[in-house]
C-alpha positions as CSV (number, residue, x, y, z in Angstrom):
1,M,32.0,-30.1,-10.8
2,L,30.1,-29.4,-7.8
3,A,27.0,-27.4,-7.0
4,G,27.6,-24.0,-6.9
5,T,30.9,-23.9,-9.0
6,F,32.0,-21.5,-11.5
7,V,32.2,-21.5,-15.1
8,M,35.1,-19.5,-16.9
9,M,35.7,-17.8,-19.9
10,N,38.9,-15.9,-20.8
11,G,40.1,-16.2,-17.3
12,Q,36.9,-14.5,-15.6
13,F,34.2,-15.8,-14.1
14,L,31.0,-15.9,-15.9
15,A,28.2,-17.5,-13.7
16,A,27.8,-19.4,-10.5
17,S,26.7,-22.6,-12.1
18,D,24.1,-25.1,-10.5
19,T,25.1,-28.3,-11.6
20,S,23.9,-30.5,-8.6
21,E,23.0,-34.1,-9.3
22,S,19.2,-32.9,-8.8
23,S,19.1,-30.4,-11.2
24,V,20.7,-32.4,-13.8
25,K,18.4,-35.3,-13.1
26,R,15.5,-32.6,-13.7
27,Y,16.5,-31.4,-17.0
28,N,17.2,-34.7,-18.3
29,N,13.6,-36.1,-16.8
30,I,11.9,-33.3,-18.8
31,I,13.8,-34.2,-22.0
32,N,13.1,-37.7,-21.8
33,A,9.3,-37.3,-21.2
34,N,9.1,-34.9,-24.1
35,K,11.6,-37.4,-26.7
36,E,9.2,-36.5,-29.8
37,I,9.0,-32.8,-29.6
38,V,13.0,-33.2,-28.7
39,E,13.4,-34.9,-31.6
40,F,11.6,-32.6,-33.9
41,I,13.3,-29.7,-32.6
42,E,17.0,-31.1,-33.0
43,Y,15.9,-32.2,-36.7
44,S,14.6,-28.7,-37.4
45,L,17.8,-26.8,-35.9
46,V,20.4,-29.1,-37.7
47,Q,18.2,-28.4,-41.0
48,K,19.3,-24.6,-40.0
49,G,23.0,-25.3,-39.3
50,I,22.3,-25.1,-35.8
51,P,23.6,-27.1,-33.1
52,K,21.4,-29.4,-31.3
53,H,22.3,-27.7,-27.4
54,L,19.7,-24.8,-28.4
55,R,17.0,-27.2,-27.9
56,N,17.8,-26.2,-24.5
57,L,16.4,-22.7,-25.1
58,A,13.1,-24.5,-25.2
59,L,13.7,-26.5,-22.1
60,I,14.2,-23.6,-19.6
61,E,11.4,-21.2,-21.5
62,S,8.9,-23.6,-21.3
63,H,9.9,-27.1,-20.4
64,F,8.5,-28.1,-23.9
65,N,5.2,-26.7,-22.7
66,R,3.0,-25.5,-26.0
67,N,0.3,-23.9,-23.9
68,I,2.4,-21.9,-21.2
69,T,2.0,-18.0,-21.3
70,S,4.2,-15.8,-19.1
71,G,3.6,-13.1,-16.9
72,A,4.7,-10.5,-19.6
73,G,2.8,-12.3,-22.4
74,A,5.2,-14.5,-24.4
75,V,3.7,-17.7,-25.6
76,G,4.0,-21.2,-26.2
77,M,7.4,-23.6,-25.8
78,W,9.6,-21.2,-27.5
79,Q,8.2,-18.0,-25.6
80,F,7.2,-15.8,-28.3
81,M,6.4,-12.2,-27.9
82,T,3.5,-11.0,-30.2
83,A,5.9,-8.5,-31.9
84,H,8.8,-11.0,-32.2
85,A,6.2,-13.5,-33.8
86,N,5.2,-10.7,-35.9
87,Q,8.4,-10.0,-37.1
88,Y,8.7,-13.3,-38.5
89,G,5.2,-13.8,-39.9
90,L,4.4,-16.0,-37.1
91,T,0.5,-15.1,-35.8
92,E,-0.7,-14.9,-32.2
93,Q,-2.2,-18.2,-32.5
94,E,0.6,-20.0,-34.1
95,R,2.8,-19.2,-31.0
96,T,1.1,-22.4,-29.4
97,D,2.0,-24.6,-32.2
98,V,4.9,-26.8,-32.3
99,Y,5.8,-27.2,-35.9
100,K,5.4,-23.3,-37.1
101,S,6.6,-22.0,-33.7
102,T,9.9,-24.2,-33.9
103,K,10.6,-23.5,-37.4
104,T,10.5,-20.0,-36.9
105,A,12.6,-20.0,-33.7
106,A,15.1,-22.0,-35.7
107,I,15.1,-18.9,-38.4
108,S,15.4,-16.5,-35.5
109,L,18.5,-18.4,-33.7
110,A,20.2,-18.5,-37.1
111,N,19.8,-15.0,-37.5
112,L,20.9,-13.8,-34.0
113,Y,24.0,-16.3,-34.5
114,R,25.2,-14.6,-38.1
115,K,25.0,-11.4,-36.3
116,Y,26.8,-12.1,-33.0
117,G,29.2,-15.2,-33.8
118,D,28.3,-17.2,-30.1
119,W,25.6,-18.8,-28.8
120,I,25.9,-17.2,-25.3
121,T,24.9,-14.0,-27.0
122,V,22.4,-15.5,-28.8
123,V,20.5,-17.1,-25.9
124,A,21.0,-13.4,-24.2
125,A,19.6,-11.4,-27.1
126,Y,16.8,-14.1,-27.4
127,N,15.9,-13.2,-23.8
128,C,16.6,-9.5,-23.8
129,G,16.4,-8.2,-27.4
130,E,19.1,-7.0,-29.8
131,G,18.4,-3.2,-28.4
132,N,19.3,-4.1,-24.9
133,I,22.6,-6.2,-26.3
134,A,23.5,-3.1,-28.1
135,K,23.1,-0.9,-25.3
136,A,25.1,-3.2,-22.9
137,M,28.2,-3.5,-25.5
138,Q,28.3,-0.4,-26.3
139,A,28.2,1.0,-22.5
140,A,30.8,-1.9,-22.0
141,G,33.0,-1.1,-25.1
142,S,33.0,-4.9,-25.9
143,T,31.4,-7.3,-27.5
144,Q,32.7,-10.2,-25.0
145,Y,29.2,-11.3,-22.9
146,H,31.4,-12.0,-19.5
147,I,32.2,-8.1,-19.9
148,Y,29.4,-6.4,-21.1
149,S,26.9,-8.9,-19.5
150,Q,27.0,-6.4,-16.3
151,Y,25.0,-3.9,-18.1
152,L,22.2,-6.6,-19.0
153,P,18.9,-6.8,-16.8
154,A,19.4,-9.5,-13.8
155,E,16.8,-11.5,-15.7
156,T,18.9,-12.0,-18.8
157,I,21.9,-13.0,-16.5
158,N,20.1,-15.4,-14.9
159,H,18.9,-16.9,-18.2
160,V,22.1,-17.1,-19.7
161,K,23.1,-19.5,-16.2
162,K,19.8,-21.4,-16.9
163,Y,20.9,-22.1,-20.2
164,L,24.6,-23.1,-19.0
165,N,23.3,-25.5,-16.5
166,A,20.9,-27.1,-19.2
167,C,23.8,-27.7,-21.2
168,Y,26.1,-29.0,-18.3
169,A,23.1,-31.4,-17.8
170,T,23.0,-32.5,-21.2
171,G,26.6,-32.7,-21.5
172,E,27.0,-30.2,-24.4
173,L,28.7,-27.3,-21.7
174,Q,32.1,-27.6,-23.0
175,S,30.8,-27.4,-26.5
176,V,29.3,-24.0,-25.7
177,L,32.3,-22.6,-23.9
178,S,34.7,-23.3,-26.9
179,N,32.4,-21.9,-29.3
180,Y,32.3,-18.7,-26.9
181,N,36.0,-18.7,-26.7
182,S,36.6,-19.2,-30.3
183,S,34.1,-16.6,-31.1
184,R,36.7,-13.9,-30.4
185,L,38.4,-14.4,-33.5
186,N,35.1,-13.8,-35.5
187,K,33.3,-10.6,-36.7
188,V,31.2,-9.3,-33.9
189,F,28.8,-6.3,-33.5
190,F,31.2,-3.4,-32.4
191,T,34.5,-4.8,-34.0
192,E,36.4,-2.9,-36.7
193,A,35.8,-5.5,-39.2
194,G,32.0,-5.3,-38.8
195,N,31.9,-1.7,-39.6
196,R,31.2,0.2,-42.8
197,K,32.1,3.7,-43.6
198,N,29.9,6.3,-45.2
199,N,31.0,9.9,-45.8
200,G,33.4,9.3,-42.9
201,V,30.4,8.0,-40.7
202,S,30.7,4.6,-38.9
203,L,27.8,2.4,-39.7
204,Q,26.7,-0.7,-38.0
205,E,24.6,-2.9,-39.8
206,T,21.1,-4.7,-39.0
207,E,18.5,-6.6,-41.2
208,I,14.9,-5.4,-42.0
209,N,11.9,-6.8,-44.2
210,A,9.8,-5.1,-46.5
211,G,7.5,-4.5,-44.1
212,F,9.7,-1.5,-42.5
213,N,8.4,2.0,-43.8
214,L,11.2,4.0,-44.1
215,D,9.4,7.1,-43.1
216,V,8.4,5.5,-39.8
217,I,12.4,4.8,-39.3
218,A,13.3,8.2,-39.8
219,D,10.7,9.6,-37.9
220,E,11.1,7.5,-34.7
221,L,15.2,8.0,-34.9
222,K,14.7,11.7,-35.6
223,V,16.7,11.9,-39.0
224,Q,15.7,12.3,-42.4
225,V,14.6,9.9,-44.7
226,N,17.4,11.4,-46.9
227,E,20.2,10.4,-44.6
228,I,18.9,6.6,-44.6
229,L,19.0,6.5,-47.9
230,A,22.5,7.9,-48.4
231,W,23.6,5.6,-45.7
232,N,21.8,2.7,-47.6
233,P,22.1,3.3,-51.5
234,G,19.8,0.7,-53.1
235,I,17.9,-0.4,-50.1
236,I,14.2,0.3,-51.7
237,D,15.0,-1.7,-55.0
238,E,16.7,-4.5,-52.5
239,L,13.7,-4.4,-50.0
240,Q,11.2,-4.4,-53.5
241,T,13.0,-7.3,-54.9
242,K,13.9,-9.4,-52.5
243,G,11.6,-8.7,-49.6
244,E,14.5,-7.9,-47.1
245,S,18.0,-6.1,-46.8
246,P,20.8,-5.2,-44.4
247,L,20.3,-1.5,-43.0
248,Y,23.3,0.4,-42.0
249,L,22.7,3.3,-39.4
250,P,25.4,5.4,-37.7
251,T,26.8,3.4,-34.5
252,D,25.2,5.7,-32.4
253,L,21.7,5.3,-33.8
254,M,21.6,1.4,-34.0
255,P,21.3,0.8,-30.0
256,D,18.1,3.0,-30.4
257,F,16.7,1.4,-33.4
258,L,17.3,-2.0,-32.4
259,L,15.3,-1.1,-29.0
260,K,12.4,0.2,-31.0
261,K,12.4,-2.2,-33.6
262,N,9.5,-4.1,-32.6
263,K,7.9,-0.4,-32.2
264,I,8.8,0.6,-35.6
265,L,7.5,-2.4,-37.1
266,S,4.3,-2.7,-35.8
267,R,3.7,1.3,-37.0
268,S,4.9,0.6,-40.2
269,I,2.1,-2.3,-40.7
270,K,-0.5,-0.1,-39.6
271,E,0.6,2.4,-42.0
272,G,0.4,-0.1,-44.6
273,G,4.0,-1.0,-44.6
274,R,4.8,1.4,-47.7
275,M,8.5,2.6,-48.4
276,Q,9.6,5.5,-49.1
277,Q,9.7,6.4,-53.1
């Protein structure tokens, strides 16, 4: 491949890839200069059943620098925003902890993969959030990145390009693309197989933990708590006994929930994380 060539997926151009020798050398130099950290990251990812190439997410996010802070306030090697960190029980200070932040990133990535089924969408969601992915998929009427990506922020599209470039540099691009192409056969966010019906209403699934307050969810979505309970029979017991539960919402409400998810969690924590009884 030459600098500026295109990566093809399903017969369409995905991204212009910078596969120049200088780019390949730069990425590999950063990896070689951080061998101990890279080995720990790869070990942590494999423990969670995640491919080693996801180490490239930390590569493009921070160059493995635990002390970096972005202009938007993302901190650490994995560039956690405060709300994202809090969602997984990671404190603001722990965002710079290589061990704890990597373990948290692995859990977050595994959860995203269970939801989307391909690593390219996972990288996009890690950058812009599940709400923006849901809106883009809904606008495009497709779960395939090369179709819905036109509705994503330019920063996210560029982030995915960087990830593909890094995977080319580490010799793992073909693995990423093969995963993407095979994922079309899997259950993904807006497929019929991923839907559930409740009184004729088509529902979509996400995950919440016991920190979420159903009253706050209802208030933010402008619905009644009884409606949430009707869509989610047994959710209170599930949250109280297991500490987490699937949350089913109508297809038209799910993007709004995902966009407000961090705000809802923050409000829930401030109000004591009480669940509707």
